[in-house]
CHARMM internal coordinates of N, CA and C (Angstrom, degrees):
IC EDIT
DIST 1 N 1 CA 1.4709
DIST 1 CA 1 C 1.5329
ANGL 1 N 1 CA 1 C 107.99
DIST 1 C 2 N 1.3315
ANGL 1 CA 1 C 2 N 116.34
DIHE 1 N 1 CA 1 C 2 N 137.21
DIST 2 N 2 CA 1.4661
ANGL 1 C 2 N 2 CA 120.91
DIHE 1 CA 1 C 2 N 2 CA 178.82
DIST 2 CA 2 C 1.4924
ANGL 2 N 2 CA 2 C 108.29
DIHE 1 C 2 N 2 CA 2 C -77.33
DIST 2 C 3 N 1.3548
ANGL 2 CA 2 C 3 N 115.05
DIHE 2 N 2 CA 2 C 3 N 134.83
DIST 3 N 3 CA 1.4239
ANGL 2 C 3 N 3 CA 119.98
DIHE 2 CA 2 C 3 N 3 CA -174.89
DIST 3 CA 3 C 1.5374
ANGL 3 N 3 CA 3 C 114.42
DIHE 2 C 3 N 3 CA 3 C -122.82
DIST 3 C 4 N 1.3115
ANGL 3 CA 3 C 4 N 116.14
DIHE 3 N 3 CA 3 C 4 N -35.05
DIST 4 N 4 CA 1.4533
ANGL 3 C 4 N 4 CA 118.48
DIHE 3 CA 3 C 4 N 4 CA -174.35
DIST 4 CA 4 C 1.5304
ANGL 4 N 4 CA 4 C 108.77
DIHE 3 C 4 N 4 CA 4 C -112.24
DIST 4 C 5 N 1.3409
ANGL 4 CA 4 C 5 N 115.33
DIHE 4 N 4 CA 4 C 5 N 163.98
DIST 5 N 5 CA 1.4553
ANGL 4 C 5 N 5 CA 119.82
DIHE 4 CA 4 C 5 N 5 CA 177.28
DIST 5 CA 5 C 1.5322
ANGL 5 N 5 CA 5 C 111.12
DIHE 4 C 5 N 5 CA 5 C -62.53
DIST 5 C 6 N 1.3167
ANGL 5 CA 5 C 6 N 116.30
DIHE 5 N 5 CA 5 C 6 N -34.90
DIST 6 N 6 CA 1.4652
ANGL 5 C 6 N 6 CA 121.04
DIHE 5 CA 5 C 6 N 6 CA 177.97
DIST 6 CA 6 C 1.5173
ANGL 6 N 6 CA 6 C 111.21
DIHE 5 C 6 N 6 CA 6 C -63.60
DIST 6 C 7 N 1.3189
ANGL 6 CA 6 C 7 N 118.23
DIHE 6 N 6 CA 6 C 7 N -42.25
DIST 7 N 7 CA 1.4409
ANGL 6 C 7 N 7 CA 122.09
DIHE 6 CA 6 C 7 N 7 CA 176.55
DIST 7 CA 7 C 1.5349
ANGL 7 N 7 CA 7 C 112.60
DIHE 6 C 7 N 7 CA 7 C -65.12
DIST 7 C 8 N 1.3164
ANGL 7 CA 7 C 8 N 115.23
DIHE 7 N 7 CA 7 C 8 N -37.95
DIST 8 N 8 CA 1.4658
ANGL 7 C 8 N 8 CA 119.34
DIHE 7 CA 7 C 8 N 8 CA 178.65
DIST 8 CA 8 C 1.5304
ANGL 8 N 8 CA 8 C 109.51
DIHE 7 C 8 N 8 CA 8 C -67.97
DIST 8 C 9 N 1.3270
ANGL 8 CA 8 C 9 N 116.17
DIHE 8 N 8 CA 8 C 9 N -41.63
DIST 9 N 9 CA 1.4634
ANGL 8 C 9 N 9 CA 121.38
DIHE 8 CA 8 C 9 N 9 CA 178.16
DIST 9 CA 9 C 1.5381
ANGL 9 N 9 CA 9 C 110.06
DIHE 8 C 9 N 9 CA 9 C -61.63
DIST 9 C 10 N 1.2981
ANGL 9 CA 9 C 10 N 117.07
DIHE 9 N 9 CA 9 C 10 N -42.63
DIST 10 N 10 CA 1.4650
ANGL 9 C 10 N 10 CA 122.20
DIHE 9 CA 9 C 10 N 10 CA 179.05
DIST 10 CA 10 C 1.5355
ANGL 10 N 10 CA 10 C 109.85
DIHE 9 C 10 N 10 CA 10 C -63.95
DIST 10 C 11 N 1.3188
ANGL 10 CA 10 C 11 N 116.84
DIHE 10 N 10 CA 10 C 11 N -44.25
DIST 11 N 11 CA 1.4802
ANGL 10 C 11 N 11 CA 121.54
DIHE 10 CA 10 C 11 N 11 CA 178.59
DIST 11 CA 11 C 1.5582
ANGL 11 N 11 CA 11 C 107.96
DIHE 10 C 11 N 11 CA 11 C -60.59
DIST 11 C 12 N 1.3026
ANGL 11 CA 11 C 12 N 117.96
DIHE 11 N 11 CA 11 C 12 N -44.21
DIST 12 N 12 CA 1.4458
ANGL 11 C 12 N 12 CA 121.07
DIHE 11 CA 11 C 12 N 12 CA 179.14
DIST 12 CA 12 C 1.5214
ANGL 12 N 12 CA 12 C 111.25
DIHE 11 C 12 N 12 CA 12 C -60.42
DIST 12 C 13 N 1.3345
ANGL 12 CA 12 C 13 N 115.73
DIHE 12 N 12 CA 12 C 13 N -48.08
DIST 13 N 13 CA 1.4695
ANGL 12 C 13 N 13 CA 119.61
DIHE 12 CA 12 C 13 N 13 CA -178.99
DIST 13 CA 13 C 1.5131
ANGL 13 N 13 CA 13 C 112.23
DIHE 12 C 13 N 13 CA 13 C -61.23
DIST 13 C 14 N 1.3399
ANGL 13 CA 13 C 14 N 116.76
DIHE 13 N 13 CA 13 C 14 N -43.70
DIST 14 N 14 CA 1.4442
ANGL 13 C 14 N 14 CA 120.42
DIHE 13 CA 13 C 14 N 14 CA -174.77
DIST 14 CA 14 C 1.5167
ANGL 14 N 14 CA 14 C 114.24
DIHE 13 C 14 N 14 CA 14 C -80.80
DIST 14 C 15 N 1.3076
ANGL 14 CA 14 C 15 N 117.85
DIHE 14 N 14 CA 14 C 15 N -35.35
DIST 15 N 15 CA 1.4595
ANGL 14 C 15 N 15 CA 121.08
DIHE 14 CA 14 C 15 N 15 CA -172.59
DIST 15 CA 15 C 1.5718
ANGL 15 N 15 CA 15 C 112.10
DIHE 14 C 15 N 15 CA 15 C -108.50
DIST 15 C 16 N 1.2910
ANGL 15 CA 15 C 16 N 116.31
DIHE 15 N 15 CA 15 C 16 N -62.85
DIST 16 N 16 CA 1.4754
ANGL 15 C 16 N 16 CA 121.51
DIHE 15 CA 15 C 16 N 16 CA -172.93
DIST 16 CA 16 C 1.5054
ANGL 16 N 16 CA 16 C 111.18
DIHE 15 C 16 N 16 CA 16 C -64.66
DIST 16 C 17 N 1.3405
ANGL 16 CA 16 C 17 N 117.53
DIHE 16 N 16 CA 16 C 17 N -43.69
DIST 17 N 17 CA 1.4501
ANGL 16 C 17 N 17 CA 119.57
DIHE 16 CA 16 C 17 N 17 CA -176.99
DIST 17 CA 17 C 1.5162
ANGL 17 N 17 CA 17 C 112.78
DIHE 16 C 17 N 17 CA 17 C -62.89
DIST 17 C 18 N 1.3174
ANGL 17 CA 17 C 18 N 117.78
DIHE 17 N 17 CA 17 C 18 N -21.47
DIST 18 N 18 CA 1.4313
ANGL 17 C 18 N 18 CA 121.02
DIHE 17 CA 17 C 18 N 18 CA -179.74
DIST 18 CA 18 C 1.5363
ANGL 18 N 18 CA 18 C 115.32
DIHE 17 C 18 N 18 CA 18 C -90.54
DIST 18 C 19 N 1.3337
ANGL 18 CA 18 C 19 N 115.40
DIHE 18 N 18 CA 18 C 19 N -2.65
DIST 19 N 19 CA 1.4372
ANGL 18 C 19 N 19 CA 120.23
DIHE 18 CA 18 C 19 N 19 CA 175.32
DIST 19 CA 19 C 1.5091
ANGL 19 N 19 CA 19 C 111.85
DIHE 18 C 19 N 19 CA 19 C -79.41
DIST 19 C 20 N 1.3394
ANGL 19 CA 19 C 20 N 116.28
DIHE 19 N 19 CA 19 C 20 N 155.76
DIST 20 N 20 CA 1.4315
ANGL 19 C 20 N 20 CA 119.31
DIHE 19 CA 19 C 20 N 20 CA 176.00
DIST 20 CA 20 C 1.5622
ANGL 20 N 20 CA 20 C 111.08
DIHE 19 C 20 N 20 CA 20 C -68.56
DIST 20 C 21 N 1.3026
ANGL 20 CA 20 C 21 N 115.65
DIHE 20 N 20 CA 20 C 21 N 164.43
DIST 21 N 21 CA 1.4858
ANGL 20 C 21 N 21 CA 117.57
DIHE 20 CA 20 C 21 N 21 CA 177.70
DIST 21 CA 21 C 1.5234
ANGL 21 N 21 CA 21 C 112.26
DIHE 20 C 21 N 21 CA 21 C -56.99
DIST 21 C 22 N 1.3066
ANGL 21 CA 21 C 22 N 116.24
DIHE 21 N 21 CA 21 C 22 N -41.29
DIST 22 N 22 CA 1.4849
ANGL 21 C 22 N 22 CA 120.29
DIHE 21 CA 21 C 22 N 22 CA 177.66
DIST 22 CA 22 C 1.5174
ANGL 22 N 22 CA 22 C 111.88
DIHE 21 C 22 N 22 CA 22 C -61.54
DIST 22 C 23 N 1.3231
ANGL 22 CA 22 C 23 N 116.47
DIHE 22 N 22 CA 22 C 23 N -43.19
DIST 23 N 23 CA 1.4564
ANGL 22 C 23 N 23 CA 120.53
DIHE 22 CA 22 C 23 N 23 CA 178.82
DIST 23 CA 23 C 1.5610
ANGL 23 N 23 CA 23 C 112.55
DIHE 22 C 23 N 23 CA 23 C -65.82
DIST 23 C 24 N 1.3314
ANGL 23 CA 23 C 24 N 114.38
DIHE 23 N 23 CA 23 C 24 N -38.80
DIST 24 N 24 CA 1.4836
ANGL 23 C 24 N 24 CA 119.64
DIHE 23 CA 23 C 24 N 24 CA 177.86
DIST 24 CA 24 C 1.4913
ANGL 24 N 24 CA 24 C 110.23
DIHE 23 C 24 N 24 CA 24 C -64.45
DIST 24 C 25 N 1.3443
ANGL 24 CA 24 C 25 N 118.16
DIHE 24 N 24 CA 24 C 25 N -42.58
DIST 25 N 25 CA 1.4382
ANGL 24 C 25 N 25 CA 122.10
DIHE 24 CA 24 C 25 N 25 CA 179.68
DIST 25 CA 25 C 1.5460
ANGL 25 N 25 CA 25 C 111.04
DIHE 24 C 25 N 25 CA 25 C -64.79
DIST 25 C 26 N 1.3540
ANGL 25 CA 25 C 26 N 116.04
DIHE 25 N 25 CA 25 C 26 N -40.85
DIST 26 N 26 CA 1.4351
ANGL 25 C 26 N 26 CA 120.32
DIHE 25 CA 25 C 26 N 26 CA 177.39
DIST 26 CA 26 C 1.5273
ANGL 26 N 26 CA 26 C 111.95
DIHE 25 C 26 N 26 CA 26 C -63.88
DIST 26 C 27 N 1.3461
ANGL 26 CA 26 C 27 N 115.80
DIHE 26 N 26 CA 26 C 27 N -40.90
DIST 27 N 27 CA 1.4762
ANGL 26 C 27 N 27 CA 118.68
DIHE 26 CA 26 C 27 N 27 CA 177.35
DIST 27 CA 27 C 1.5257
ANGL 27 N 27 CA 27 C 110.01
DIHE 26 C 27 N 27 CA 27 C -66.42
DIST 27 C 28 N 1.3147
ANGL 27 CA 27 C 28 N 117.71
DIHE 27 N 27 CA 27 C 28 N -40.95
DIST 28 N 28 CA 1.4894
ANGL 27 C 28 N 28 CA 119.96
DIHE 27 CA 27 C 28 N 28 CA 179.04
DIST 28 CA 28 C 1.5281
ANGL 28 N 28 CA 28 C 110.59
DIHE 27 C 28 N 28 CA 28 C -62.96
DIST 28 C 29 N 1.3424
ANGL 28 CA 28 C 29 N 117.97
DIHE 28 N 28 CA 28 C 29 N -38.80
DIST 29 N 29 CA 1.4448
ANGL 28 C 29 N 29 CA 119.74
DIHE 28 CA 28 C 29 N 29 CA 179.49
DIST 29 CA 29 C 1.5338
ANGL 29 N 29 CA 29 C 111.56
DIHE 28 C 29 N 29 CA 29 C -67.53
DIST 29 C 30 N 1.3410
ANGL 29 CA 29 C 30 N 116.47
DIHE 29 N 29 CA 29 C 30 N -37.05
DIST 30 N 30 CA 1.4573
ANGL 29 C 30 N 30 CA 120.60
DIHE 29 CA 29 C 30 N 30 CA 176.24
DIST 30 CA 30 C 1.5599
ANGL 30 N 30 CA 30 C 110.53
DIHE 29 C 30 N 30 CA 30 C -61.71
DIST 30 C 31 N 1.3049
ANGL 30 CA 30 C 31 N 115.24
DIHE 30 N 30 CA 30 C 31 N -46.05
DIST 31 N 31 CA 1.4837
ANGL 30 C 31 N 31 CA 121.15
DIHE 30 CA 30 C 31 N 31 CA 178.93
DIST 31 CA 31 C 1.4891
ANGL 31 N 31 CA 31 C 112.25
DIHE 30 C 31 N 31 CA 31 C -61.64
DIST 31 C 32 N 1.3382
ANGL 31 CA 31 C 32 N 115.93
DIHE 31 N 31 CA 31 C 32 N -49.71
DIST 32 N 32 CA 1.4420
ANGL 31 C 32 N 32 CA 120.73
DIHE 31 CA 31 C 32 N 32 CA -177.08
DIST 32 CA 32 C 1.5319
ANGL 32 N 32 CA 32 C 111.30
DIHE 31 C 32 N 32 CA 32 C -65.86
DIST 32 C 33 N 1.3577
ANGL 32 CA 32 C 33 N 118.43
DIHE 32 N 32 CA 32 C 33 N -41.48
DIST 33 N 33 CA 1.4358
ANGL 32 C 33 N 33 CA 121.46
DIHE 32 CA 32 C 33 N 33 CA 178.45
DIST 33 CA 33 C 1.5360
ANGL 33 N 33 CA 33 C 110.46
DIHE 32 C 33 N 33 CA 33 C -64.11
DIST 33 C 34 N 1.3215
ANGL 33 CA 33 C 34 N 117.36
DIHE 33 N 33 CA 33 C 34 N -36.58
DIST 34 N 34 CA 1.4452
ANGL 33 C 34 N 34 CA 121.44
DIHE 33 CA 33 C 34 N 34 CA 178.13
DIST 34 CA 34 C 1.5468
ANGL 34 N 34 CA 34 C 110.27
DIHE 33 C 34 N 34 CA 34 C -65.10
DIST 34 C 35 N 1.3139
ANGL 34 CA 34 C 35 N 116.76
DIHE 34 N 34 CA 34 C 35 N -42.83
DIST 35 N 35 CA 1.4622
ANGL 34 C 35 N 35 CA 119.38
DIHE 34 CA 34 C 35 N 35 CA 177.62
DIST 35 CA 35 C 1.5022
ANGL 35 N 35 CA 35 C 111.84
DIHE 34 C 35 N 35 CA 35 C -66.47
DIST 35 C 36 N 1.3269
ANGL 35 CA 35 C 36 N 118.11
DIHE 35 N 35 CA 35 C 36 N -36.75
DIST 36 N 36 CA 1.4474
ANGL 35 C 36 N 36 CA 121.14
DIHE 35 CA 35 C 36 N 36 CA 179.04
DIST 36 CA 36 C 1.5220
ANGL 36 N 36 CA 36 C 110.33
DIHE 35 C 36 N 36 CA 36 C -65.65
DIST 36 C 37 N 1.3094
ANGL 36 CA 36 C 37 N 117.01
DIHE 36 N 36 CA 36 C 37 N -40.39
DIST 37 N 37 CA 1.4411
ANGL 36 C 37 N 37 CA 119.84
DIHE 36 CA 36 C 37 N 37 CA 179.45
DIST 37 CA 37 C 1.5377
ANGL 37 N 37 CA 37 C 112.46
DIHE 36 C 37 N 37 CA 37 C -66.41
DIST 37 C 38 N 1.3100
ANGL 37 CA 37 C 38 N 115.20
DIHE 37 N 37 CA 37 C 38 N -30.44
DIST 38 N 38 CA 1.4859
ANGL 37 C 38 N 38 CA 120.12
DIHE 37 CA 37 C 38 N 38 CA 179.36
DIST 38 CA 38 C 1.5023
ANGL 38 N 38 CA 38 C 110.57
DIHE 37 C 38 N 38 CA 38 C -83.60
DIST 38 C 39 N 1.3461
ANGL 38 CA 38 C 39 N 117.35
DIHE 38 N 38 CA 38 C 39 N -13.09
DIST 39 N 39 CA 1.4430
ANGL 38 C 39 N 39 CA 124.18
DIHE 38 CA 38 C 39 N 39 CA -176.17
DIST 39 CA 39 C 1.5439
ANGL 39 N 39 CA 39 C 110.29
DIHE 38 C 39 N 39 CA 39 C 55.20
DIST 39 C 40 N 1.2939
ANGL 39 CA 39 C 40 N 114.32
DIHE 39 N 39 CA 39 C 40 N 47.32
DIST 40 N 40 CA 1.4610
ANGL 39 C 40 N 40 CA 121.99
DIHE 39 CA 39 C 40 N 40 CA -178.83
DIST 40 CA 40 C 1.5076
ANGL 40 N 40 CA 40 C 109.88
DIHE 39 C 40 N 40 CA 40 C -71.13
DIST 40 C 41 N 1.3312
ANGL 40 CA 40 C 41 N 118.10
DIHE 40 N 40 CA 40 C 41 N 131.57
DIST 41 N 41 CA 1.4620
ANGL 40 C 41 N 41 CA 121.88
DIHE 40 CA 40 C 41 N 41 CA 178.26
DIST 41 CA 41 C 1.5083
ANGL 41 N 41 CA 41 C 106.25
DIHE 40 C 41 N 41 CA 41 C -87.24
DIST 41 C 42 N 1.3307
ANGL 41 CA 41 C 42 N 117.56
DIHE 41 N 41 CA 41 C 42 N 107.87
DIST 42 N 42 CA 1.4658
ANGL 41 C 42 N 42 CA 120.39
DIHE 41 CA 41 C 42 N 42 CA -178.86
DIST 42 CA 42 C 1.5242
ANGL 42 N 42 CA 42 C 111.40
DIHE 41 C 42 N 42 CA 42 C -113.35
DIST 42 C 43 N 1.3120
ANGL 42 CA 42 C 43 N 117.99
DIHE 42 N 42 CA 42 C 43 N 4.32
DIST 43 N 43 CA 1.4500
ANGL 42 C 43 N 43 CA 119.76
DIHE 42 CA 42 C 43 N 43 CA -179.46
DIST 43 CA 43 C 1.5237
ANGL 43 N 43 CA 43 C 107.38
DIHE 42 C 43 N 43 CA 43 C -87.76
DIST 43 C 44 N 1.3264
ANGL 43 CA 43 C 44 N 115.57
DIHE 43 N 43 CA 43 C 44 N 125.45
DIST 44 N 44 CA 1.4494
ANGL 43 C 44 N 44 CA 121.81
DIHE 43 CA 43 C 44 N 44 CA 176.61
DIST 44 CA 44 C 1.5234
ANGL 44 N 44 CA 44 C 109.10
DIHE 43 C 44 N 44 CA 44 C -80.19
DIST 44 C 45 N 1.3098
ANGL 44 CA 44 C 45 N 115.32
DIHE 44 N 44 CA 44 C 45 N 99.19
DIST 45 N 45 CA 1.4741
ANGL 44 C 45 N 45 CA 121.98
DIHE 44 CA 44 C 45 N 45 CA -177.33
DIST 45 CA 45 C 1.5098
ANGL 45 N 45 CA 45 C 113.59
DIHE 44 C 45 N 45 CA 45 C -62.28
DIST 45 C 46 N 1.3432
ANGL 45 CA 45 C 46 N 117.62
DIHE 45 N 45 CA 45 C 46 N -21.74
DIST 46 N 46 CA 1.4651
ANGL 45 C 46 N 46 CA 120.02
DIHE 45 CA 45 C 46 N 46 CA -177.58
DIST 46 CA 46 C 1.5035
ANGL 46 N 46 CA 46 C 111.37
DIHE 45 C 46 N 46 CA 46 C -70.78
DIST 46 C 47 N 1.3399
ANGL 46 CA 46 C 47 N 118.73
DIHE 46 N 46 CA 46 C 47 N -15.08
DIST 47 N 47 CA 1.4542
ANGL 46 C 47 N 47 CA 121.88
DIHE 46 CA 46 C 47 N 47 CA -177.58
DIST 47 CA 47 C 1.5196
ANGL 47 N 47 CA 47 C 111.56
DIHE 46 C 47 N 47 CA 47 C -104.42
DIST 47 C 48 N 1.3370
ANGL 47 CA 47 C 48 N 117.98
DIHE 47 N 47 CA 47 C 48 N 13.69
DIST 48 N 48 CA 1.4610
ANGL 47 C 48 N 48 CA 120.05
DIHE 47 CA 47 C 48 N 48 CA -179.24
DIST 48 CA 48 C 1.5377
ANGL 48 N 48 CA 48 C 109.86
DIHE 47 C 48 N 48 CA 48 C -97.14
DIST 48 C 49 N 1.3247
ANGL 48 CA 48 C 49 N 115.07
DIHE 48 N 48 CA 48 C 49 N 158.23
DIST 49 N 49 CA 1.4458
ANGL 48 C 49 N 49 CA 120.78
DIHE 48 CA 48 C 49 N 49 CA -178.64
DIST 49 CA 49 C 1.4975
ANGL 49 N 49 CA 49 C 109.15
DIHE 48 C 49 N 49 CA 49 C -87.25
DIST 49 C 50 N 1.3088
ANGL 49 CA 49 C 50 N 118.41
DIHE 49 N 49 CA 49 C 50 N 136.44
DIST 50 N 50 CA 1.4286
ANGL 49 C 50 N 50 CA 122.33
DIHE 49 CA 49 C 50 N 50 CA 175.60
DIST 50 CA 50 C 1.5300
ANGL 50 N 50 CA 50 C 108.37
DIHE 49 C 50 N 50 CA 50 C -73.46
DIST 50 C 51 N 1.2996
ANGL 50 CA 50 C 51 N 115.61
DIHE 50 N 50 CA 50 C 51 N 163.82
DIST 51 N 51 CA 1.4772
ANGL 50 C 51 N 51 CA 120.45
DIHE 50 CA 50 C 51 N 51 CA 179.20
DIST 51 CA 51 C 1.5120
ANGL 51 N 51 CA 51 C 109.42
DIHE 50 C 51 N 51 CA 51 C -61.86
DIST 51 C 52 N 1.3528
ANGL 51 CA 51 C 52 N 117.94
DIHE 51 N 51 CA 51 C 52 N -33.94
DIST 52 N 52 CA 1.4381
ANGL 51 C 52 N 52 CA 121.12
DIHE 51 CA 51 C 52 N 52 CA -179.86
DIST 52 CA 52 C 1.5563
ANGL 52 N 52 CA 52 C 109.81
DIHE 51 C 52 N 52 CA 52 C -65.10
DIST 52 C 53 N 1.3389
ANGL 52 CA 52 C 53 N 117.13
DIHE 52 N 52 CA 52 C 53 N -43.56
DIST 53 N 53 CA 1.4424
ANGL 52 C 53 N 53 CA 120.70
DIHE 52 CA 52 C 53 N 53 CA 179.21
DIST 53 CA 53 C 1.5377
ANGL 53 N 53 CA 53 C 110.17
DIHE 52 C 53 N 53 CA 53 C -63.91
DIST 53 C 54 N 1.3091
ANGL 53 CA 53 C 54 N 117.42
DIHE 53 N 53 CA 53 C 54 N -40.44
DIST 54 N 54 CA 1.4257
ANGL 53 C 54 N 54 CA 121.22
DIHE 53 CA 53 C 54 N 54 CA 178.65
DIST 54 CA 54 C 1.5096
ANGL 54 N 54 CA 54 C 112.31
DIHE 53 C 54 N 54 CA 54 C -63.22
DIST 54 C 55 N 1.3295
ANGL 54 CA 54 C 55 N 115.90
DIHE 54 N 54 CA 54 C 55 N -42.17
DIST 55 N 55 CA 1.4871
ANGL 54 C 55 N 55 CA 121.70
DIHE 54 CA 54 C 55 N 55 CA 175.71
DIST 55 CA 55 C 1.5146
ANGL 55 N 55 CA 55 C 111.82
DIHE 54 C 55 N 55 CA 55 C -63.54
DIST 55 C 56 N 1.3346
ANGL 55 CA 55 C 56 N 116.55
DIHE 55 N 55 CA 55 C 56 N -40.75
DIST 56 N 56 CA 1.5169
ANGL 55 C 56 N 56 CA 121.03
DIHE 55 CA 55 C 56 N 56 CA 176.66
DIST 56 CA 56 C 1.5249
ANGL 56 N 56 CA 56 C 109.16
DIHE 55 C 56 N 56 CA 56 C -60.97
DIST 56 C 57 N 1.3153
ANGL 56 CA 56 C 57 N 117.81
DIHE 56 N 56 CA 56 C 57 N -45.86
DIST 57 N 57 CA 1.4547
ANGL 56 C 57 N 57 CA 120.86
DIHE 56 CA 56 C 57 N 57 CA -178.39
DIST 57 CA 57 C 1.5407
ANGL 57 N 57 CA 57 C 110.35
DIHE 56 C 57 N 57 CA 57 C -63.35
DIST 57 C 58 N 1.3024
ANGL 57 CA 57 C 58 N 117.00
DIHE 57 N 57 CA 57 C 58 N -44.12
DIST 58 N 58 CA 1.4844
ANGL 57 C 58 N 58 CA 121.66
DIHE 57 CA 57 C 58 N 58 CA 178.87
DIST 58 CA 58 C 1.5144
ANGL 58 N 58 CA 58 C 108.81
DIHE 57 C 58 N 58 CA 58 C -60.72
DIST 58 C 59 N 1.3292
ANGL 58 CA 58 C 59 N 117.29
DIHE 58 N 58 CA 58 C 59 N -46.96
DIST 59 N 59 CA 1.4995
ANGL 58 C 59 N 59 CA 119.39
DIHE 58 CA 58 C 59 N 59 CA 179.98
DIST 59 CA 59 C 1.5005
ANGL 59 N 59 CA 59 C 112.04
DIHE 58 C 59 N 59 CA 59 C -62.01
DIST 59 C 60 N 1.3108
ANGL 59 CA 59 C 60 N 117.08
DIHE 59 N 59 CA 59 C 60 N -42.73
DIST 60 N 60 CA 1.4651
ANGL 59 C 60 N 60 CA 120.66
DIHE 59 CA 59 C 60 N 60 CA 176.55
DIST 60 CA 60 C 1.4811
ANGL 60 N 60 CA 60 C 112.94
DIHE 59 C 60 N 60 CA 60 C -62.13
DIST 60 C 61 N 1.3412
ANGL 60 CA 60 C 61 N 116.00
DIHE 60 N 60 CA 60 C 61 N -43.36
DIST 61 N 61 CA 1.4955
ANGL 60 C 61 N 61 CA 119.97
DIHE 60 CA 60 C 61 N 61 CA 178.85
DIST 61 CA 61 C 1.5178
ANGL 61 N 61 CA 61 C 111.74
DIHE 60 C 61 N 61 CA 61 C -62.29
DIST 61 C 62 N 1.3077
ANGL 61 CA 61 C 62 N 115.73
DIHE 61 N 61 CA 61 C 62 N -42.93
DIST 62 N 62 CA 1.4647
ANGL 61 C 62 N 62 CA 119.73
DIHE 61 CA 61 C 62 N 62 CA 178.41
DIST 62 CA 62 C 1.5422
ANGL 62 N 62 CA 62 C 111.00
DIHE 61 C 62 N 62 CA 62 C -62.90
DIST 62 C 63 N 1.3090
ANGL 62 CA 62 C 63 N 115.89
DIHE 62 N 62 CA 62 C 63 N -46.12
DIST 63 N 63 CA 1.4631
ANGL 62 C 63 N 63 CA 119.56
DIHE 62 CA 62 C 63 N 63 CA 179.52
DIST 63 CA 63 C 1.5133
ANGL 63 N 63 CA 63 C 110.97
DIHE 62 C 63 N 63 CA 63 C -61.78
DIST 63 C 64 N 1.3040
ANGL 63 CA 63 C 64 N 116.99
DIHE 63 N 63 CA 63 C 64 N -42.13
DIST 64 N 64 CA 1.4638
ANGL 63 C 64 N 64 CA 122.72
DIHE 63 CA 63 C 64 N 64 CA -179.53
DIST 64 CA 64 C 1.5270
ANGL 64 N 64 CA 64 C 109.43
DIHE 63 C 64 N 64 CA 64 C -62.81
DIST 64 C 65 N 1.3161
ANGL 64 CA 64 C 65 N 117.35
DIHE 64 N 64 CA 64 C 65 N -42.33
DIST 65 N 65 CA 1.4875
ANGL 64 C 65 N 65 CA 121.06
DIHE 64 CA 64 C 65 N 65 CA 178.75
DIST 65 CA 65 C 1.5007
ANGL 65 N 65 CA 65 C 112.32
DIHE 64 C 65 N 65 CA 65 C -66.11
DIST 65 C 66 N 1.3312
ANGL 65 CA 65 C 66 N 117.24
DIHE 65 N 65 CA 65 C 66 N -39.05
DIST 66 N 66 CA 1.4697
ANGL 65 C 66 N 66 CA 121.59
DIHE 65 CA 65 C 66 N 66 CA 179.75
DIST 66 CA 66 C 1.5054
ANGL 66 N 66 CA 66 C 112.30
DIHE 65 C 66 N 66 CA 66 C -66.53
DIST 66 C 67 N 1.3480
ANGL 66 CA 66 C 67 N 117.12
DIHE 66 N 66 CA 66 C 67 N -25.96
DIST 67 N 67 CA 1.4546
ANGL 66 C 67 N 67 CA 121.33
DIHE 66 CA 66 C 67 N 67 CA 177.89
DIST 67 CA 67 C 1.5567
ANGL 67 N 67 CA 67 C 112.40
DIHE 66 C 67 N 67 CA 67 C -77.28
DIST 67 C 68 N 1.3290
ANGL 67 CA 67 C 68 N 115.94
DIHE 67 N 67 CA 67 C 68 N -0.02
DIST 68 N 68 CA 1.4370
ANGL 67 C 68 N 68 CA 119.36
DIHE 67 CA 67 C 68 N 68 CA 174.81
DIST 68 CA 68 C 1.5334
ANGL 68 N 68 CA 68 C 114.93
DIHE 67 C 68 N 68 CA 68 C 84.45
DIST 68 C 69 N 1.3138
ANGL 68 CA 68 C 69 N 117.20
DIHE 68 N 68 CA 68 C 69 N 21.39
DIST 69 N 69 CA 1.4650
ANGL 68 C 69 N 69 CA 120.62
DIHE 68 CA 68 C 69 N 69 CA 179.71
DIST 69 CA 69 C 1.5027
ANGL 69 N 69 CA 69 C 113.18
DIHE 68 C 69 N 69 CA 69 C -83.36
DIST 69 C 70 N 1.3236
ANGL 69 CA 69 C 70 N 117.11
DIHE 69 N 69 CA 69 C 70 N -16.54
DIST 70 N 70 CA 1.4495
ANGL 69 C 70 N 70 CA 120.71
DIHE 69 CA 69 C 70 N 70 CA -177.22
DIST 70 CA 70 C 1.5405
ANGL 70 N 70 CA 70 C 107.31
DIHE 69 C 70 N 70 CA 70 C -98.92
DIST 70 C 71 N 1.3075
ANGL 70 CA 70 C 71 N 114.27
DIHE 70 N 70 CA 70 C 71 N 131.84
DIST 71 N 71 CA 1.4920
ANGL 70 C 71 N 71 CA 118.21
DIHE 70 CA 70 C 71 N 71 CA -177.87
DIST 71 CA 71 C 1.5158
ANGL 71 N 71 CA 71 C 110.89
DIHE 70 C 71 N 71 CA 71 C -75.91
END
COOR INIT
IC SEED 1 N 1 CA 1 C
IC BUILD
């Protein structure tokens, strides 16, 4: 069983990298479908923007555009 990122990278280089594009896409679809069935949470929430940050960005963008910086 693969345990470390190095082992996974080695597996990819030796096995997956040598598959045809069609085979790689089929393998990717199998993996993604399996994850979807398990409803695995793979989104790192720590790297998402809060609503406050999104509002600040929108306000800054609007202010910037009103100052005539956008063509």
